[in-house]
C-alpha positions in Angstrom: 18.6 -203.2 -88.6 21.5 -201.9 -86.6 20.6 -199.2 -84.0 23.0 -196.6 -82.8 21.4 -194.5 -80.1 22.9 -191.0 -79.8 19.9 -189.5 -78.1 21.6 -189.2 -74.7 24.2 -190.8 -72.4 21.2 -191.7 -70.2 20.5 -194.7 -72.4 23.6 -196.5 -71.2 23.4 -200.0 -69.8 25.4 -201.2 -66.7 28.8 -202.8 -67.3 29.5 -206.4 -66.3 31.4 -205.1 -63.3 28.3 -203.3 -62.1 26.2 -206.4 -62.5 28.8 -208.3 -60.5 28.6 -205.7 -57.7 24.8 -206.0 -57.6 25.0 -209.8 -57.5 27.4 -209.6 -54.5 24.8 -207.9 -52.3 23.1 -209.8 -49.5 20.9 -208.7 -46.6 24.0 -207.5 -44.7 24.7 -204.9 -47.4 21.2 -203.2 -47.6 19.0 -201.5 -45.1 16.6 -198.6 -44.7 18.3 -195.6 -46.2 15.7 -193.1 -44.8 17.0 -194.2 -41.4 20.6 -194.0 -42.6 20.9 -197.8 -42.3 21.8 -198.9 -45.8 25.6 -199.7 -45.7 25.9 -199.6 -49.5 24.3 -196.2 -49.8 26.4 -194.9 -47.0 29.5 -196.3 -48.7 28.6 -194.6 -51.9 27.9 -191.3 -50.3 31.2 -191.4 -48.4 33.1 -192.3 -51.6 31.3 -189.6 -53.6 32.2 -186.9 -51.1 35.9 -188.0 -51.2 36.0 -188.0 -55.0 34.3 -184.7 -55.4 36.2 -183.1 -52.6 33.3 -182.1 -50.3 32.5 -182.8 -46.6 29.4 -184.9 -47.4 27.2 -186.3 -50.1 23.7 -187.5 -50.7 22.3 -190.1 -53.1 19.3 -188.8 -55.0 17.0 -190.3 -57.6 17.9 -188.0 -60.5 19.8 -184.9 -61.6 16.6 -182.9 -61.6 15.8 -183.9 -58.1 19.4 -183.2 -57.1 19.4 -179.7 -58.5 16.1 -178.8 -56.9 17.2 -180.2 -53.5 20.3 -178.0 -53.8 18.4 -174.9 -54.6 15.9 -175.5 -51.8 18.6 -176.1 -49.3 20.3 -172.7 -49.9 17.5 -170.3 -50.5 14.1 -169.2 -49.0 10.8 -168.9 -50.9 10.6 -165.5 -52.6 14.4 -165.3 -53.2 15.6 -164.7 -56.7 18.2 -167.0 -58.3 20.4 -166.5 -61.4 20.2 -169.2 -64.1 21.9 -169.2 -67.5 19.3 -168.8 -70.2 19.9 -172.2 -71.8 20.6 -174.1 -68.6 19.0 -177.4 -67.9 17.5 -176.2 -64.7 15.7 -173.4 -66.5 14.7 -175.2 -69.7 14.2 -178.9 -68.7 13.2 -179.2 -65.0 9.6 -178.3 -65.4 9.9 -174.9 -63.6 10.3 -176.8 -60.3 12.4 -174.0 -58.7 9.4 -171.6 -59.1 6.5 -174.1 -58.7 7.9 -176.0 -55.7 10.6 -173.7 -54.3 8.7 -170.5 -54.6 11.8 -169.0 -56.2 12.0 -166.1 -58.6 14.1 -167.0 -61.6 16.3 -164.4 -63.5 18.2 -165.6 -66.5 21.5 -164.4 -67.8 23.0 -164.6 -71.3 26.4 -166.2 -71.7 29.2 -167.0 -74.1 29.1 -170.8 -74.0 27.9 -170.8 -70.4 30.2 -168.1 -69.2 28.5 -164.8 -68.3 29.9 -161.2 -68.5 30.4 -160.4 -64.8 29.7 -156.7 -65.6 26.3 -157.7 -67.1 25.7 -160.1 -64.3 26.3 -157.5 -61.6 23.5 -155.4 -63.0 21.1 -158.3 -62.3 21.8 -158.4 -58.6 19.0 -157.0 -56.5 19.4 -154.5 -53.8 18.7 -156.4 -50.6 18.0 -153.2 -48.7 15.1 -152.4 -51.0 11.9 -153.9 -49.5 10.2 -153.9 -52.9 12.7 -156.4 -54.4 13.3 -160.1 -53.9 16.8 -160.7 -52.7 19.3 -162.4 -55.1 20.8 -165.3 -53.1 22.1 -168.0 -55.5 24.0 -168.1 -58.8 24.0 -171.4 -60.8 26.4 -172.6 -63.5 26.2 -175.7 -65.7 29.3 -177.7 -66.6 29.6 -179.2 -69.1 26.9 -177.2 -70.7 24.4 -179.3 -72.6 22.8 -176.8 -75.0 26.1 -175.3 -75.9 27.4 -178.6 -77.0 29.1 -180.1 -74.0 31.5 -177.2 -73.6 33.7 -177.0 -70.6 33.8 -174.0 -68.2 37.4 -174.0 -67.0 38.4 -174.2 -63.3 39.9 -170.7 -63.4 36.5 -169.3 -64.6 34.7 -171.1 -61.8 37.1 -169.5 -59.4 36.1 -166.1 -60.8 32.5 -167.0 -60.4 33.1 -167.9 -56.7 34.8 -164.5 -56.2 31.8 -162.8 -57.8 29.4 -164.8 -55.7 31.2 -164.0 -52.4 31.3 -160.3 -53.3 27.5 -160.4 -53.7 26.8 -162.8 -50.8 25.5 -165.5 -53.2 25.7 -169.2 -52.9 27.3 -170.8 -56.0 25.7 -174.0 -57.3 27.2 -176.3 -60.0 24.9 -178.3 -62.1 27.7 -180.8 -62.9 25.6 -183.5 -64.5 28.6 -184.3 -66.8 31.4 -182.7 -64.7 33.5 -185.8 -64.9 33.6 -185.4 -68.7 35.1 -182.0 -68.2 37.8 -183.3 -65.8 38.7 -186.2 -68.1 38.8 -183.9 -71.2 41.2 -181.4 -69.5 43.1 -184.1 -67.7 42.8 -182.3 -64.3 41.4 -183.6 -61.0 37.7 -183.3 -60.6 38.3 -181.2 -57.4 39.7 -178.4 -59.6 36.1 -177.9 -60.7 34.4 -178.3 -57.3 36.7 -176.6 -54.8 35.2 -173.2 -55.3 31.5 -174.1 -55.3 29.0 -174.4 -52.4 27.0 -177.2 -53.8 27.3 -179.6 -56.7 25.1 -182.2 -58.4 26.5 -184.8 -60.7 24.8 -187.7 -62.5 25.7 -191.3 -62.1 23.2 -192.2 -64.8 24.8 -190.3 -67.7 28.4 -190.9 -68.8 29.1 -193.0 -65.7 26.6 -195.5 -67.1 24.5 -196.3 -64.0 20.9 -197.2 -64.5 19.6 -194.6 -62.1 20.8 -192.0 -59.6 22.7 -188.8 -59.0 24.8 -187.3 -56.2 24.5 -184.0 -54.4 27.6 -182.8 -52.4 28.6 -179.9 -50.2 29.1 -179.1 -46.6 27.8 -181.3 -43.8 25.2 -178.6 -43.0 24.1 -178.4 -46.6 23.7 -182.1 -46.8 21.6 -182.2 -43.6 19.2 -179.7 -45.2 19.3 -181.5 -48.5 18.3 -184.8 -46.9 15.2 -183.2 -45.5 14.2 -181.7 -48.8 14.9 -185.0 -50.6 12.4 -186.6 -48.2 9.9 -183.8 -48.9 10.2 -184.5 -52.7 9.5 -188.2 -52.3 13.1 -189.2 -52.7 13.5 -191.0 -49.4 14.2 -194.6 -50.6 14.4 -197.6 -48.5 16.7 -200.5 -49.4 18.4 -198.2 -52.0 21.7 -200.0 -51.8 20.4 -202.3 -54.6 20.6 -199.3 -57.0 23.4 -197.4 -55.2 25.7 -200.4 -55.7 26.2 -199.5 -59.4 27.6 -196.2 -58.4 30.5 -197.7 -56.5 31.8 -199.1 -59.7 31.1 -195.8 -61.6 33.3 -193.9 -59.2 36.3 -196.1 -59.7 39.0 -194.1 -61.5 39.3 -196.6 -64.3 35.6 -196.2 -65.1 35.9 -192.4 -64.9 38.9 -192.5 -67.3 36.8 -194.6 -69.7 35.0 -191.3 -70.6 37.9 -190.5 -72.8 36.7 -193.1 -75.3 33.4 -191.3 -75.6 35.3 -188.0 -76.3 37.4 -189.7 -79.0 34.2 -191.1 -80.6 32.5 -187.7 -80.6 35.5 -186.2 -82.3 35.5 -188.9 -85.0 31.8 -188.4 -85.5 32.1 -184.7 -85.9 35.1 -184.9 -88.3 33.3 -187.6 -90.3 30.1 -185.6 -90.8 32.1 -182.4 -91.5 34.1 -184.2 -94.3 31.1 -184.4 -96.5 31.2 -180.6 -97.1 27.5 -180.0 -96.6 25.8 -176.7 -95.8 26.0 -177.3 -92.1 28.1 -176.2 -89.1 29.5 -179.0 -87.1 30.4 -177.7 -83.6 33.8 -179.0 -82.6 33.2 -181.2 -79.5 35.1 -180.7 -76.3 33.5 -183.7 -74.6 30.9 -186.3 -75.7 28.3 -184.0 -77.4 28.2 -183.2 -81.1 26.0 -180.4 -82.4 25.1 -180.3 -86.1 23.7 -176.9 -87.0 21.8 -176.7 -90.3 22.4 -173.5 -92.3 19.6 -174.3 -94.7 15.9 -173.8 -93.7 14.6 -177.4 -93.6 12.1 -179.3 -91.4 14.5 -180.7 -88.9 11.8 -183.1 -87.5 11.8 -184.9 -90.8 15.6 -185.3 -90.8 15.5 -186.7 -87.3 12.7 -189.0 -88.1 14.5 -190.2 -91.2 17.6 -190.8 -89.3 15.6 -192.9 -86.8 14.2 -195.0 -89.6 17.8 -195.7 -90.6 18.7 -196.8 -87.1 20.5 -193.5 -86.0 18.7 -192.1 -83.0 19.3 -188.4 -82.1 17.4 -185.4 -80.7 16.8 -182.0 -82.3 17.5 -179.4 -79.6 16.2 -176.4 -81.6 14.8 -175.7 -85.1 18.3 -175.7 -86.5 20.4 -178.0 -84.3 20.6 -181.8 -83.9 22.5 -183.3 -80.9 24.4 -186.5 -81.0 25.8 -187.9 -77.6 28.4 -190.6 -77.5 28.6 -192.9 -74.5 29.4 -196.4 -73.1 28.0 -199.0 -75.6 28.9 -197.0 -78.7 32.2 -198.1 -80.3 34.4 -196.9 -83.1 32.8 -199.1 -85.7 29.4 -197.7 -84.8 30.8 -194.2 -85.4 32.0 -195.1 -88.9 28.6 -196.8 -89.7 26.7 -193.8 -88.4 28.8 -191.2 -90.3 27.7 -192.7 -93.6 24.1 -193.0 -92.6 23.9 -189.4 -91.2 25.7 -187.9 -94.2 23.4 -189.7 -96.7 20.3 -188.4 -95.0 21.7 -184.8 -94.7 22.8 -184.9 -98.4 19.3 -185.9 -99.5 17.5 -183.2 -97.5 20.0 -180.4 -98.0 20.6 -180.8 -101.7 16.9 -180.8 -102.6 
């Protein structure tokens, strides 16, 4: 049976170019990264900093670790941080900011990831009041996963930075899929990162590496982040073996390949919507398609039935199913999947 895996862009496999890069390694290209002696890791970090437009970068094991390292490096235990209420850091990172960082978390509502600055201002604590934890960091997610891969535009991020500076806050960007945003809008990635203090982006999602993420910011920030990475068990040794994949991922032609995923997401959304079912298909801006059910049905059954038909996806709420396009899914897979998905939805929603 044919399997089309839309669960996440984390299920991607390396490209042939990535395997070739790995096969080219020898002892001269790997070393002890904890001691800063792995040439391949050093090359990746230098390249990542250049691409993202920051002074320095750090290779970390995952996006979750990268986000936590970023928070720890810019706050003190007992500080309060502002997280969007559906953000990955708040919903899917096991409460690490509170459990490990000792940070207070305050969530803010948003319109597809963008807050009302008037409402946000009311959440800022008075640092002169000894009874209150100081608010020290503001985090934004771009693209936003639970809002369907939507893009927060560069001009909005600039406004966020002005708000942060006015309130003496650090601005962190959870940019797990930030390259999807840049490719979709056809603007340089630095337009999204120039106004932020720290950024994390994943190599292991749309960029198709088997493992790893990057944290970037000032040299001082990365010095702190390296210490916290070690504290969290992320001090790897001959890590060039896995970092090598990232060198291919950060080539412009590989970044540009993300446009194929966006086209496939649009085809998938349009195909499902054409069946005129009692659903709301969110128009994708990048590589995530959200199908929202209007009828009260057991969504777990729908997802399980899709899986039995070879279409793998995740339900992200009681009403929404998420489909993520990525490297390894092609246009013929999309056409095949549209028919399968529509048949399953028709059976459940017409009952």
